[in-house]
N, CA, C and O atoms as a MOPAC input file, in Angstrom:
PM7 MOZYME 1SCF
protein

 N      0.84300 1    -1.17400 1     0.00000 1
 C      0.00000 1     0.00000 1     0.00000 1
 C      0.89000 1     1.24000 1     0.00000 1
 O      1.99800 1     1.24000 1     0.53600 1
 N      0.38800 1     2.24700 1    -0.59300 1
 C      1.18300 1     3.44600 1    -0.81900 1
 C      1.65600 1     4.11800 1     0.47400 1
 O      2.82000 1     4.50500 1     0.57100 1
 N      0.77500 1     4.26300 1     1.46400 1
 C      1.12800 1     4.99700 1     2.67100 1
 C      1.33400 1     4.09500 1     3.88600 1
 O      1.63600 1     4.59600 1     4.96800 1
 N      1.18000 1     2.79000 1     3.73800 1
 C      1.37300 1     1.87600 1     4.85200 1
 C      0.32000 1     2.00300 1     5.93300 1
 O      0.59600 1     1.71600 1     7.09800 1
 N     -0.87100 1     2.42400 1     5.57500 1
 C     -1.94500 1     2.61000 1     6.55100 1
 C     -2.69500 1     1.31100 1     6.80200 1
 O     -2.74700 1     0.42700 1     5.94700 1
 N     -3.26300 1     1.21700 1     7.96900 1
 C     -4.13300 1     0.10500 1     8.33200 1
 C     -5.55500 1     0.64200 1     8.38600 1
 O     -5.80900 1     1.65500 1     9.03600 1
 N     -6.47100 1    -0.01600 1     7.72000 1
 C     -7.87400 1     0.39700 1     7.72900 1
 C     -8.66800 1    -0.57900 1     8.58000 1
 O     -8.69200 1    -1.78000 1     8.31000 1
 N     -9.31400 1    -0.05200 1     9.60800 1
 C    -10.23000 1    -0.86100 1    10.40700 1
 C    -11.62600 1    -0.40300 1    10.03400 1
 O    -12.01500 1     0.73500 1    10.29700 1
 N    -12.37100 1    -1.30200 1     9.42000 1
 C    -13.69000 1    -0.96400 1     8.87600 1
 C    -14.78400 1    -1.63000 1     9.69800 1
 O    -14.98800 1    -2.83900 1     9.58500 1
 N    -15.50100 1    -0.85400 1    10.53100 1
 C    -16.62800 1    -1.43800 1    11.26200 1
 C    -17.80100 1    -1.65200 1    10.31400 1
 O    -18.29600 1    -0.70000 1     9.71000 1
 N    -18.24100 1    -2.88300 1    10.18200 1
 C    -19.30600 1    -3.23400 1     9.24100 1
 C    -20.58200 1    -3.59600 1    10.00200 1
 O    -21.28100 1    -4.54000 1     9.63300 1
 N    -20.87900 1    -2.85300 1    11.05200 1
 C    -22.00600 1    -3.20300 1    11.90600 1
 C    -23.35200 1    -2.80200 1    11.34000 1
 O    -24.38300 1    -3.26800 1    11.82500 1
 N    -23.37000 1    -1.96100 1    10.34100 1
 C    -24.64600 1    -1.51300 1     9.78800 1
 C    -25.30400 1    -2.61100 1     8.98500 1
 O    -24.64200 1    -3.32600 1     8.23300 1
 N    -26.59200 1    -2.74200 1     9.14500 1
 C    -27.37000 1    -3.71700 1     8.39100 1
 C    -27.64200 1    -3.17300 1     7.00600 1
 O    -28.02300 1    -2.01200 1     6.85800 1
 N    -27.45500 1    -3.98300 1     6.00800 1
 C    -27.73300 1    -3.56900 1     4.63600 1
 C    -29.14200 1    -3.99500 1     4.25600 1
 O    -29.50500 1    -5.16200 1     4.40500 1
 N    -29.93500 1    -3.04800 1     3.76500 1
 C    -31.29200 1    -3.37900 1     3.34100 1
 C    -31.31200 1    -4.03100 1     1.96700 1
 O    -32.31800 1    -4.62600 1     1.57900 1
 N    -30.23100 1    -3.92900 1     1.23700 1
 C    -30.17900 1    -4.51000 1    -0.10100 1
 C    -29.21800 1    -5.68900 1    -0.09000 1
 O    -28.03100 1    -5.51700 1     0.19000 1
 N    -29.70700 1    -6.86700 1    -0.38700 1
 C    -28.85000 1    -8.04100 1    -0.43600 1
 C    -28.05200 1    -8.03800 1    -1.73400 1
 O    -28.58500 1    -7.66900 1    -2.78100 1
 N    -26.79600 1    -8.43800 1    -1.68400 1
 C    -26.02500 1    -8.55100 1    -2.91800 1
 C    -26.69500 1    -9.53600 1    -3.87500 1
 O    -27.40200 1   -10.44600 1    -3.44100 1
 N    -26.47300 1    -9.35500 1    -5.15600 1
 C    -27.12700 1   -10.18900 1    -6.16900 1
 C    -26.85500 1   -11.67400 1    -5.98900 1
 O    -27.75000 1   -12.49200 1    -6.20100 1
 N    -25.64800 1   -12.03600 1    -5.60600 1
 C    -25.32600 1   -13.45300 1    -5.49900 1
 C    -25.56800 1   -14.01700 1    -4.10500 1
 O    -25.25900 1   -15.18100 1    -3.85300 1
 N    -26.11400 1   -13.21700 1    -3.19700 1
 C    -26.42700 1   -13.68900 1    -1.85600 1
 C    -25.23200 1   -13.75700 1    -0.92800 1
 O    -25.37700 1   -14.19600 1     0.21400 1
 N    -24.06900 1   -13.34500 1    -1.36800 1
 C    -22.86800 1   -13.39600 1    -0.53800 1
 C    -22.68100 1   -12.07600 1     0.19800 1
 O    -22.95500 1   -11.00500 1    -0.34400 1
 N    -22.21700 1   -12.16500 1     1.43100 1
 C    -21.88300 1   -10.95500 1     2.16800 1
 C    -20.53200 1   -10.46600 1     1.68500 1
 O    -19.58300 1   -11.24500 1     1.59500 1
 N    -20.43800 1    -9.20100 1     1.37700 1
 C    -19.17300 1    -8.64500 1     0.91600 1
 C    -18.83400 1    -7.42200 1     1.74600 1
 O    -19.69000 1    -6.57800 1     2.01400 1
 N    -17.59900 1    -7.33900 1     2.14100 1
 C    -17.14600 1    -6.18300 1     2.87900 1
 C    -16.86500 1    -5.02500 1     1.94500 1
 O    -16.84400 1    -5.17900 1     0.72400 1
 N    -16.65200 1    -3.88200 1     2.53100 1
 C    -16.42100 1    -2.68900 1     1.73000 1
 C    -15.01800 1    -2.66700 1     1.13400 1
 O    -14.83600 1    -2.19400 1     0.01200 1
 N    -14.03400 1    -3.16600 1     1.85800 1
 C    -12.65500 1    -2.99300 1     1.42500 1
 C    -11.91200 1    -4.29300 1     1.14400 1
 O    -10.97500 1    -4.28600 1     0.34500 1
 N    -12.28400 1    -5.39100 1     1.75600 1
 C    -11.51700 1    -6.62500 1     1.58500 1
 C    -11.38500 1    -7.09600 1     0.14000 1
 O    -10.34500 1    -7.65500 1    -0.20800 1
 N    -12.38900 1    -6.89800 1    -0.72200 1
 C    -12.22500 1    -7.35400 1    -2.10800 1
 C    -11.21500 1    -6.54600 1    -2.93100 1
 O    -10.86200 1    -6.96300 1    -4.03400 1
 N    -10.74900 1    -5.41800 1    -2.42900 1
 C     -9.80400 1    -4.59100 1    -3.18200 1
 C     -8.43800 1    -5.27100 1    -3.26800 1
 O     -8.03900 1    -5.96200 1    -2.33000 1
 N     -7.72200 1    -5.09000 1    -4.36400 1
 C     -6.39700 1    -5.70000 1    -4.51200 1
 C     -5.44700 1    -5.27700 1    -3.39000 1
 O     -5.31000 1    -4.08600 1    -3.11000 1
 N     -4.80200 1    -6.23300 1    -2.75600 1
 C     -3.83200 1    -5.96200 1    -1.70000 1
 C     -4.42300 1    -5.59400 1    -0.35900 1
 O     -3.68100 1    -5.34000 1     0.59000 1
 N     -5.73600 1    -5.55800 1    -0.25700 1
 C     -6.37900 1    -5.09600 1     0.97900 1
 C     -6.26100 1    -6.09800 1     2.12100 1
 O     -6.25900 1    -5.70200 1     3.28700 1
 N     -6.16400 1    -7.37800 1     1.81100 1
 C     -6.17800 1    -8.38600 1     2.86700 1
 C     -5.09600 1    -8.14700 1     3.91300 1
 O     -5.31200 1    -8.42900 1     5.09100 1
 N     -3.95800 1    -7.64200 1     3.51400 1
 C     -2.87500 1    -7.43300 1     4.47600 1
 C     -3.00400 1    -6.13000 1     5.25400 1
 O     -2.29900 1    -5.94500 1     6.24600 1
 N     -3.89000 1    -5.21200 1     4.83200 1
 C     -3.96600 1    -3.89400 1     5.46000 1
 C     -5.35600 1    -3.52100 1     5.96100 1
 O     -5.55000 1    -2.42200 1     6.47900 1
 N     -6.32600 1    -4.42300 1     5.81200 1
 C     -7.70400 1    -4.11000 1     6.19200 1
 C     -8.19300 1    -5.13600 1     7.20900 1
 O     -7.95700 1    -6.33600 1     7.07000 1
 N     -8.87200 1    -4.63900 1     8.22500 1
 C     -9.52300 1    -5.50100 1     9.19800 1
 C    -10.97900 1    -5.06000 1     9.27100 1
 O    -11.26700 1    -3.92000 1     9.63700 1
 N    -11.88700 1    -5.94700 1     8.92800 1
 C    -13.31600 1    -5.63200 1     9.00800 1
 C    -13.88700 1    -6.23100 1    10.28000 1
 O    -13.58900 1    -7.37000 1    10.63800 1
 N    -14.70900 1    -5.44900 1    10.95400 1
 C    -15.37500 1    -5.88400 1    12.17800 1
 C    -16.86100 1    -6.00800 1    11.88700 1
 O    -17.49900 1    -5.04000 1    11.47300 1
 N    -17.40700 1    -7.18300 1    12.09700 1
 C    -18.80700 1    -7.45700 1    11.80000 1
 C    -19.56200 1    -7.76900 1    13.08900 1
 O    -19.05100 1    -8.46700 1    13.96500 1
 N    -20.77400 1    -7.24900 1    13.19400 1
 C    -21.65900 1    -7.52100 1    14.32100 1
 C    -22.76800 1    -8.45500 1    13.86700 1
 O    -23.24300 1    -8.36400 1    12.73500 1
 N    -23.17700 1    -9.34800 1    14.74700 1
 C    -24.28600 1   -10.24700 1    14.43700 1
 C    -25.60500 1    -9.74000 1    15.02000 1
 O    -26.62100 1   -10.42900 1    14.94300 1
 N    -25.59400 1    -8.53700 1    15.60300 1
 C    -26.77500 1    -8.02100 1    16.29900 1
 C    -28.03300 1    -8.00800 1    15.44000 1
 O    -28.95900 1    -8.77900 1    15.69300 1
 N    -28.07900 1    -7.15600 1    14.44200 1
 C    -29.29000 1    -7.05000 1    13.63000 1
 C    -29.32900 1    -8.09000 1    12.52600 1
 O    -30.39000 1    -8.63600 1    12.22400 1
 N    -28.17600 1    -8.37000 1    11.91900 1
 C    -28.17200 1    -9.29600 1    10.78800 1
 C    -28.62000 1   -10.69400 1    11.18300 1
 O    -29.13000 1   -11.43600 1    10.34300 1
 N    -28.44000 1   -11.07100 1    12.45300 1
 C    -28.81500 1   -12.41700 1    12.90500 1
 C    -29.78800 1   -12.39200 1    14.07600 1
 O    -29.99400 1   -13.41500 1    14.72800 1
 N    -30.38400 1   -11.24300 1    14.35000 1
 C    -31.33300 1   -11.09200 1    15.45900 1
 C    -30.70400 1   -11.45700 1    16.80300 1
 O    -31.33200 1   -12.12200 1    17.62700 1
 N    -29.48300 1   -11.02800 1    17.01800 1
 C    -28.79000 1   -11.29200 1    18.27800 1
 C    -28.49900 1    -9.99400 1    19.02700 1
 O    -27.47300 1    -9.87400 1    19.69700 1
 N    -29.39200 1    -9.03600 1    18.91300 1
 C    -29.19700 1    -7.75000 1    19.58100 1
 C    -29.02500 1    -7.96600 1    21.07900 1
 O    -29.75700 1    -8.74500 1    21.69000 1
 N    -28.07200 1    -7.28400 1    21.65500 1
 C    -27.80500 1    -7.39400 1    23.08200 1
 C    -26.74200 1    -8.42500 1    23.42400 1
 O    -26.19800 1    -8.40000 1    24.52800 1
 N    -26.43800 1    -9.32000 1    22.51200 1
 C    -25.42900 1   -10.34400 1    22.79100 1
 C    -24.01800 1    -9.78500 1    22.70800 1
 O    -23.09600 1   -10.35600 1    23.29100 1
 N    -23.83100 1    -8.69000 1    22.00200 1
 C    -22.51000 1    -8.08400 1    21.81200 1
 C    -21.53000 1    -9.11900 1    21.25900 1
 O    -20.47700 1    -9.38200 1    21.84000 1
 N    -21.90900 1    -9.69300 1    20.12500 1
 C    -21.06700 1   -10.72700 1    19.53400 1
 C    -20.90200 1   -10.46300 1    18.04200 1
 O    -21.83500 1   -10.02100 1    17.37200 1
 N    -19.73400 1   -10.73400 1    17.54400 1
 C    -19.44500 1   -10.51100 1    16.13800 1
 C    -18.15900 1   -11.21400 1    15.76000 1
 O    -17.72200 1   -12.14400 1    16.43800 1
 N    -17.56100 1   -10.76500 1    14.67700 1
 C    -16.31100 1   -11.38100 1    14.24400 1
 C    -15.47700 1   -10.37100 1    13.46900 1
 O    -15.97700 1    -9.34700 1    13.00400 1
 N    -14.20600 1   -10.68300 1    13.34600 1
 C    -13.27100 1    -9.87000 1    12.57000 1
 C    -12.83800 1   -10.66700 1    11.35200 1
 O    -12.64800 1   -11.88100 1    11.42400 1
 N    -12.68400 1    -9.97200 1    10.23100 1
 C    -12.21800 1   -10.60800 1     9.00000 1
 C    -11.06000 1    -9.79400 1     8.45200 1
 O    -11.11800 1    -8.56500 1     8.40100 1
 N    -10.02100 1   -10.48000 1     8.04800 1
 C     -8.85400 1    -9.80700 1     7.49700 1
 C     -7.66000 1   -10.72700 1     7.54400 1
 O     -7.80700 1   -11.94800 1     7.60900 1
 N     -6.48800 1   -10.14800 1     7.51100 1
 C     -5.28100 1   -10.97500 1     7.52500 1
 C     -5.14600 1   -11.67500 1     8.87300 1
 O     -5.52500 1   -11.11800 1     9.90400 1
 N     -4.60900 1   -12.88900 1     8.87000 1
 C     -4.41500 1   -13.60300 1    10.14000 1
 C     -3.58800 1   -12.79800 1    11.14400 1
 O     -3.84500 1   -12.86600 1    12.34600 1
 N     -2.61100 1   -12.04500 1    10.67200 1
 C     -1.77500 1   -11.25100 1    11.57800 1
 C     -2.58900 1   -10.14800 1    12.26300 1
 O     -2.43500 1    -9.92400 1    13.46300 1
 N     -3.44400 1    -9.46700 1    11.51800 1
 C     -4.27300 1    -8.41300 1    12.11100 1
 C     -5.28900 1    -8.99600 1    13.07900 1
 O     -5.52300 1    -8.42600 1    14.14500 1
 N     -5.89500 1   -10.12100 1    12.72500 1
 C     -6.85800 1   -10.77800 1    13.62200 1
 C     -6.14800 1   -11.21100 1    14.90300 1
 O     -6.70600 1   -11.08100 1    15.99300 1
 N     -4.93300 1   -11.72000 1    14.78100 1
 C     -4.15100 1   -12.13400 1    15.95500 1
 C     -3.91200 1   -10.95000 1    16.89000 1
 O     -4.01200 1   -11.08600 1    18.10900 1
 N     -3.59800 1    -9.79400 1    16.31900 1
 C     -3.37000 1    -8.59600 1    17.14000 1
 C     -4.63400 1    -8.18300 1    17.88800 1
 O     -4.57900 1    -7.82800 1    19.06600 1
 N     -5.76600 1    -8.23000 1    17.20100 1
 C     -7.03900 1    -7.88400 1    17.84900 1
 C     -7.35400 1    -8.86900 1    18.97000 1
 O     -7.79400 1    -8.46000 1    20.04500 1
 N     -7.13600 1   -10.14600 1    18.73500 1
 C     -7.37400 1   -11.15700 1    19.77900 1
 C     -6.52100 1   -10.86100 1    21.00700 1
 O     -6.99600 1   -10.99300 1    22.13500 1
 N     -5.27300 1   -10.46300 1    20.80100 1
 C     -4.38400 1   -10.14700 1    21.91600 1
 C     -4.91500 1    -8.95400 1    22.70900 1
 O     -4.91500 1    -8.97200 1    23.94000 1
 N     -5.36300 1    -7.92600 1    22.00800 1
 C     -5.91700 1    -6.74600 1    22.68100 1
 C     -7.17100 1    -7.12700 1    23.45700 1
 O     -7.31000 1    -6.75800 1    24.62300 1
 N     -8.08000 1    -7.85700 1    22.82800 1
 C     -9.32800 1    -8.23100 1    23.49900 1
 C     -9.06400 1    -9.13500 1    24.69500 1
 O     -9.74300 1    -9.01800 1    25.71500 1
 N     -8.10000 1   -10.02600 1    24.59000 1
 C     -7.77500 1   -10.92600 1    25.69500 1
 C     -7.40200 1   -10.13900 1    26.94000 1
 O     -7.71000 1   -10.54600 1    28.06000 1
 N     -6.74200 1    -9.01900 1    26.73700 1
 C     -6.27600 1    -8.21100 1    27.86300 1
 C     -7.24500 1    -7.11000 1    28.28400 1
 O     -6.96000 1    -6.38600 1    29.23800 1
 N     -8.37800 1    -6.96300 1    27.60400 1
 C     -9.26700 1    -5.84600 1    27.93600 1
 C    -10.68300 1    -6.23900 1    28.31300 1
 O    -11.39500 1    -5.42100 1    28.89700 1
 N    -11.12100 1    -7.43400 1    28.01300 1
 C    -12.48100 1    -7.80200 1    28.40800 1
 C    -12.55000 1    -9.27600 1    28.77800 1
 O    -11.56800 1   -10.01100 1    28.67000 1
 N    -13.72600 1    -9.68700 1    29.21600 1
 C    -13.90300 1   -11.04600 1    29.70500 1
 C    -14.41900 1   -12.00600 1    28.64400 1
 O    -14.45200 1   -13.21600 1    28.86500 1
 N    -14.81900 1   -11.48100 1    27.50300 1
 C    -15.36600 1   -12.35000 1    26.46600 1
 C    -16.84200 1   -12.62000 1    26.69100 1
 O    -17.40900 1   -12.27500 1    27.72800 1
 N    -17.42600 1   -13.22700 1    25.72600 1
 C    -18.85000 1   -13.54200 1    25.76000 1
 C    -19.05200 1   -14.91800 1    26.37100 1
 O    -18.22900 1   -15.81400 1    26.18200 1
 N    -20.14400 1   -15.08700 1    27.10000 1
 C    -20.51600 1   -16.35200 1    27.72100 1
 C    -20.40000 1   -17.46700 1    26.68500 1
 O    -20.94400 1   -17.35000 1    25.58700 1
 N    -19.69400 1   -18.55200 1    27.02600 1
 C    -19.35600 1   -19.60800 1    26.07100 1
 C    -20.55700 1   -20.18800 1    25.31900 1
 O    -20.45100 1   -20.38700 1    24.10800 1
 N    -21.69400 1   -20.47200 1    25.96800 1
 C    -22.83200 1   -20.98200 1    25.18600 1
 C    -23.29300 1   -20.01000 1    24.09300 1
 O    -23.71500 1   -20.44800 1    23.02200 1
 N    -23.21900 1   -18.70500 1    24.34600 1
 C    -23.57700 1   -17.73000 1    23.31500 1
 C    -22.57500 1   -17.77100 1    22.16600 1
 O    -22.95800 1   -17.63100 1    21.00500 1
 N    -21.30300 1   -17.96200 1    22.47900 1
 C    -20.29400 1   -18.09300 1    21.43100 1
 C    -20.56200 1   -19.32400 1    20.56600 1
 O    -20.38900 1   -19.27900 1    19.34800 1
 N    -20.98300 1   -20.42100 1    21.19600 1
 C    -21.27300 1   -21.65200 1    20.44700 1
 C    -22.45300 1   -21.45200 1    19.50100 1
 O    -22.41900 1   -21.91400 1    18.36000 1
 N    -23.49200 1   -20.76700 1    19.96600 1
 C    -24.64300 1   -20.47900 1    19.10000 1
 C    -24.20400 1   -19.59500 1    17.93600 1
 O    -24.57700 1   -19.84400 1    16.79000 1
 N    -23.42000 1   -18.57600 1    18.22700 1
 C    -22.94600 1   -17.68200 1    17.16800 1
 C    -22.09800 1   -18.44000 1    16.14900 1
 O    -22.20000 1   -18.18500 1    14.94900 1
 N    -21.26700 1   -19.36600 1    16.61200 1
 C    -20.44600 1   -20.16100 1    15.69100 1
 C    -21.32500 1   -21.00000 1    14.76900 1
 O    -21.02500 1   -21.13800 1    13.58300 1
 N    -22.40400 1   -21.55700 1    15.30500 1
 C    -23.34400 1   -22.32200 1    14.47400 1
 C    -24.02500 1   -21.41600 1    13.45100 1
 O    -24.23800 1   -21.80700 1    12.30300 1
 N    -24.36000 1   -20.21300 1    13.87700 1
 C    -25.04000 1   -19.26500 1    12.99100 1
 C    -24.15200 1   -18.87100 1    11.81400 1
 O    -24.65700 1   -18.60700 1    10.72200 1
 N    -22.84500 1   -18.82900 1    12.02000 1
 C    -21.94100 1   -18.41200 1    10.94400 1
 C    -22.08200 1   -19.28200 1     9.69600 1
 O    -21.86800 1   -18.80500 1     8.58200 1
 N    -22.44200 1   -20.55700 1     9.87700 1
 C    -22.65500 1   -21.43200 1     8.71500 1
 C    -23.82800 1   -20.97300 1     7.86000 1
 O    -23.86300 1   -21.23200 1     6.65800 1
 N    -24.78000 1   -20.29600 1     8.47500 1
 C    -25.97900 1   -19.83000 1     7.76800 1
 C    -26.02900 1   -18.31000 1     7.66600 1
 O    -27.08500 1   -17.73600 1     7.40000 1
 N    -24.89400 1   -17.66200 1     7.87400 1
 C    -24.86300 1   -16.20300 1     7.97700 1
 C    -25.44600 1   -15.50200 1     6.75700 1
 O    -26.24600 1   -14.57800 1     6.89900 1
 N    -25.06100 1   -15.92500 1     5.57700 1
 C    -25.51700 1   -15.22900 1     4.37000 1
 C    -27.02500 1   -15.35400 1     4.19000 1
 O    -27.69200 1   -14.37400 1     3.85700 1
 N    -27.56600 1   -16.54700 1     4.40600 1
 C    -29.00900 1   -16.75900 1     4.27100 1
 C    -29.76800 1   -15.99500 1     5.34700 1
 O    -30.74400 1   -15.30400 1     5.05600 1
 N    -29.31900 1   -16.12200 1     6.58300 1
 C    -29.98900 1   -15.46500 1     7.70800 1
 C    -29.92500 1   -13.95300 1     7.57800 1
 O    -30.91600 1   -13.26700 1     7.82600 1
 N    -28.77500 1   -13.43000 1     7.19400 1
 C    -28.62200 1   -11.98800 1     7.04300 1
 C    -29.52700 1   -11.44500 1     5.94400 1
 O    -30.14700 1   -10.39400 1     6.10900 1
 N    -29.60400 1   -12.15900 1     4.82000 1
 C    -30.47600 1   -11.71200 1     3.72300 1
 C    -31.93600 1   -11.72300 1     4.16000 1
 O    -32.68600 1   -10.80000 1     3.84100 1
 N    -32.34300 1   -12.76400 1     4.88900 1
 C    -33.73000 1   -12.84800 1     5.36300 1
 C    -34.03700 1   -11.71200 1     6.33100 1
 O    -35.06900 1   -11.05100 1     6.20900 1
 N    -33.15100 1   -11.48600 1     7.28600 1
 C    -33.39100 1   -10.43000 1     8.26700 1
 C    -33.32500 1    -9.04700 1     7.63800 1
 O    -34.05900 1    -8.14800 1     8.04900 1
 N    -32.45300 1    -8.86000 1     6.64300 1
 C    -32.40700 1    -7.58100 1     5.93000 1
 C    -33.74100 1    -7.29900 1     5.26000 1
 O    -34.22000 1    -6.16500 1     5.26600 1
 N    -34.34400 1    -8.34200 1     4.67900 1
 C    -35.65500 1    -8.18000 1     4.03000 1
 C    -36.72400 1    -7.81100 1     5.05700 1
 O    -37.58800 1    -6.97900 1     4.78000 1
 N    -36.66900 1    -8.42300 1     6.23500 1
 C    -37.63700 1    -8.10800 1     7.29800 1
 C    -37.48600 1    -6.64700 1     7.72600 1
 O    -38.47800 1    -5.92500 1     7.82500 1
 N    -36.24400 1    -6.20800 1     7.98200 1
 C    -36.01300 1    -4.82300 1     8.39100 1
 C    -36.39600 1    -3.84800 1     7.28300 1
 O    -36.90000 1    -2.76100 1     7.56500 1
 N    -36.16200 1    -4.22600 1     6.01900 1
 C    -36.54400 1    -3.35300 1     4.90000 1
 C    -38.05500 1    -3.17700 1     4.85700 1
 O    -38.54600 1    -2.07300 1     4.62500 1
 N    -38.80000 1    -4.26700 1     5.08200 1
 C    -40.26400 1    -4.18600 1     5.11400 1
 C    -40.71700 1    -3.25400 1     6.23100 1
 O    -41.60400 1    -2.42400 1     6.03200 1
 N    -40.11100 1    -3.39200 1     7.40300 1
 C    -40.46200 1    -2.51700 1     8.53300 1
 C    -40.15300 1    -1.05800 1     8.21200 1
 O    -40.93500 1    -0.16300 1     8.53200 1
 N    -38.99300 1    -0.82700 1     7.56900 1
 C    -38.62200 1     0.53500 1     7.21700 1
 C    -39.63000 1     1.13600 1     6.24800 1
 O    -40.03900 1     2.28700 1     6.40500 1
 N    -40.03200 1     0.35600 1     5.24500 1
 C    -41.00700 1     0.86600 1     4.27400 1
 C    -42.35100 1     1.15800 1     4.94700 1
 O    -43.00700 1     2.14400 1     4.61000 1
 N    -42.76100 1     0.32200 1     5.88000 1
 C    -44.01200 1     0.58100 1     6.61800 1
 C    -43.90600 1     1.86800 1     7.42400 1
 O    -44.85500 1     2.65000 1     7.49400 1
 N    -42.73900 1     2.08100 1     8.03400 1
 C    -42.52500 1     3.30600 1     8.79400 1
 C    -42.61700 1     4.52400 1     7.87900 1
 O    -43.28700 1     5.50200 1     8.21100 1
 N    -41.94500 1     4.46700 1     6.72700 1
 C    -41.94900 1     5.58300 1     5.77600 1
 C    -43.36800 1     5.86400 1     5.29900 1
 O    -43.77600 1     7.02300 1     5.21200 1
 N    -44.12800 1     4.80800 1     4.98800 1
 C    -45.51700 1     4.97600 1     4.54000 1
 C    -46.38600 1     5.55100 1     5.65300 1
 O    -47.21800 1     6.42400 1     5.40900 1
 N    -46.19200 1     5.05900 1     6.87800 1
 C    -46.95700 1     5.58100 1     8.00700 1
 C    -46.64500 1     7.03800 1     8.27900 1
 O    -47.54500 1     7.83400 1     8.54900 1
 N    -45.36500 1     7.38800 1     8.20800 1
 C    -44.97200 1     8.78400 1     8.40500 1
 C    -45.57100 1     9.66600 1     7.31600 1
 O    -46.01400 1    10.78200 1     7.59100 1
 N    -45.58700 1     9.17000 1     6.08300 1
 C    -46.16800 1     9.93900 1     4.97100 1
 C    -47.65500 1    10.16900 1     5.19400 1
 O    -48.17800 1    11.22900 1     4.85100 1
 N    -48.34000 1     9.17800 1     5.76800 1
 C    -49.77500 1     9.34100 1     6.02300 1
 C    -50.04500 1    10.40000 1     7.08800 1
 O    -51.16000 1    10.91200 1     7.18800 1
 N    -49.02600 1    10.72800 1     7.88600 1
 C    -49.14700 1    11.77200 1     8.90800 1
 C    -48.61800 1    13.12100 1     8.42100 1
 O    -48.61800 1    14.10100 1     9.16600 1
 N    -48.17100 1    13.16200 1     7.16800 1
 C    -47.69900 1    14.41900 1     6.61400 1
 C    -46.19700 1    14.60600 1     6.62300 1
 O    -45.70800 1    15.65800 1     6.21000 1
 N    -45.44700 1    13.60900 1     7.08400 1
 C    -43.99300 1    13.70000 1     7.08200 1
 C    -43.45500 1    13.06400 1     5.81200 1
 O    -43.88100 1    11.97300 1     5.43100 1
 N    -42.53100 1    13.73400 1     5.16300 1
 C    -41.88100 1    13.19100 1     3.98000 1
 C    -40.50100 1    12.68300 1     4.38900 1
 O    -39.55400 1    13.46300 1     4.49200 1
 N    -40.39000 1    11.38800 1     4.61900 1
 C    -39.13400 1    10.78000 1     5.05100 1
 C    -38.68100 1     9.81500 1     3.96300 1
 O    -39.37500 1     8.83800 1     3.68200 1
 N    -37.53300 1    10.07100 1     3.34900 1
 C    -37.07500 1     9.16500 1     2.29400 1
 C    -36.58900 1     7.83700 1     2.87500 1
 O    -36.05000 1     7.80100 1     3.98100 1
 N    -36.77800 1     6.75500 1     2.13500 1
 C    -36.27900 1     5.45400 1     2.61200 1
 C    -34.75900 1     5.36300 1     2.49300 1
 O    -34.12400 1     6.17000 1     1.81500 1
 N    -34.19600 1     4.36900 1     3.16500 1
 C    -32.76700 1     4.06500 1     3.13100 1
 C    -31.89700 1     5.17900 1     3.69300 1
 O    -30.81400 1     5.44800 1     3.17200 1
 N    -32.36100 1     5.81800 1     4.73900 1
 C    -31.54900 1     6.80200 1     5.44200 1
 C    -31.54300 1     6.42300 1     6.91000 1
 O    -32.26300 1     5.51600 1     7.32700 1
 N    -30.73700 1     7.11000 1     7.68500 1
 C    -30.76900 1     6.90000 1     9.13100 1
 C    -31.94200 1     7.69300 1     9.67200 1
 O    -32.26900 1     8.76500 1     9.16300 1
 N    -32.56500 1     7.16400 1    10.69600 1
 C    -33.74600 1     7.81700 1    11.23500 1
 C    -33.48800 1     8.31800 1    12.64500 1
 O    -32.89100 1     7.63200 1    13.47500 1
 N    -33.95100 1     9.52500 1    12.88900 1
 C    -33.96800 1    10.08800 1    14.22400 1
 C    -35.42800 1    10.39200 1    14.52600 1
 O    -36.12900 1    10.96700 1    13.69300 1
 N    -35.87800 1    10.01800 1    15.68700 1
 C    -37.28400 1    10.18300 1    16.02000 1
 C    -37.45800 1    11.41900 1    16.89000 1
 O    -37.07200 1    11.41600 1    18.05900 1
 N    -38.04100 1    12.48100 1    16.32500 1
 C    -38.20700 1    13.71700 1    17.09500 1
 C    -39.27200 1    13.54700 1    18.18100 1
 O    -40.33700 1    12.97900 1    17.94200 1
 N    -38.96800 1    14.03900 1    19.34800 1
 C    -39.91600 1    13.97300 1    20.45900 1
 C    -40.70600 1    15.27000 1    20.47900 1
 O    -40.12700 1    16.35700 1    20.48100 1
 N    -42.01700 1    15.15700 1    20.49200 1
 C    -42.86300 1    16.33200 1    20.52600 1
 C    -43.05400 1    16.98300 1    19.17000 1
 O    -43.61600 1    18.07500 1    19.08600 1
 N    -42.60200 1    16.34000 1    18.11300 1
 C    -42.78700 1    16.90000 1    16.76800 1
 C    -44.24700 1    16.79300 1    16.37800 1
 O    -44.96000 1    15.89200 1    16.82000 1
 N    -44.67500 1    17.71200 1    15.55700 1
 C    -46.07000 1    17.67200 1    15.14400 1
 C    -46.17300 1    17.74200 1    13.62900 1
 O    -45.25200 1    18.18500 1    12.94200 1
 N    -47.29000 1    17.30400 1    13.14100 1
 C    -47.59500 1    17.40400 1    11.71700 1
 C    -49.03000 1    17.89500 1    11.61000 1
 O    -49.71300 1    18.00800 1    12.62800 1
 N    -49.49900 1    18.18600 1    10.41300 1
 C    -50.87300 1    18.67600 1    10.27100 1
 C    -51.92500 1    17.72600 1    10.84700 1
 O    -52.98700 1    18.18000 1    11.27100 1
 N    -51.65300 1    16.41500 1    10.87300 1
 C    -52.66500 1    15.45500 1    11.32900 1
 C    -52.45700 1    14.98000 1    12.76800 1
 O    -53.20600 1    14.13000 1    13.24900 1
 N    -51.47400 1    15.50700 1    13.44100 1
 C    -51.19800 1    15.06500 1    14.80700 1
 C    -51.52900 1    16.20600 1    15.76000 1
 O    -51.06200 1    17.33300 1    15.59200 1
 N    -52.33900 1    15.89400 1    16.75700 1
 C    -52.69300 1    16.90000 1    17.75000 1
 C    -52.07100 1    16.53900 1    19.08300 1
 O    -51.99400 1    15.37100 1    19.46200 1
 N    -51.63600 1    17.55300 1    19.77100 1
 C    -51.14600 1    17.32300 1    21.13200 1
 C    -52.32700 1    17.41900 1    22.07500 1
 O    -53.26900 1    18.18000 1    21.85000 1
 N    -52.25700 1    16.64300 1    23.12200 1
 C    -53.35900 1    16.76100 1    24.04700 1
 C    -53.29000 1    15.75700 1    25.04300 1
 O    -54.14900 1    15.70000 1    25.92300 1

């Protein structure tokens, strides 16, 4: 790499659009030469309906993964072993499960956008949402 930089890419965001071939793809790992300089961090929270478990995985060069394991070994206690075993089993079905859950979340998002539109709010799909407290629209009355 030109500048000798290391890229740590957190991939925790759920994608509403599944790749055409059904495979999960990272943002940077497919780039030429990236394997030695990129470490992707993936969460299983939303993609596998494991919210609250605080479990995921790292993908990248074995040397970078080894360094992360060393840091984590010295900074936290790790996840309860039975939860790790369930997560390991889920990894075999990760692409299928993630695509299914992405479709479920996309349906929910579209329902939210349609519901907001029926109240007079114009909220485009596929954006991050912030829920205003006390906001009003022409069809919403406080009381």
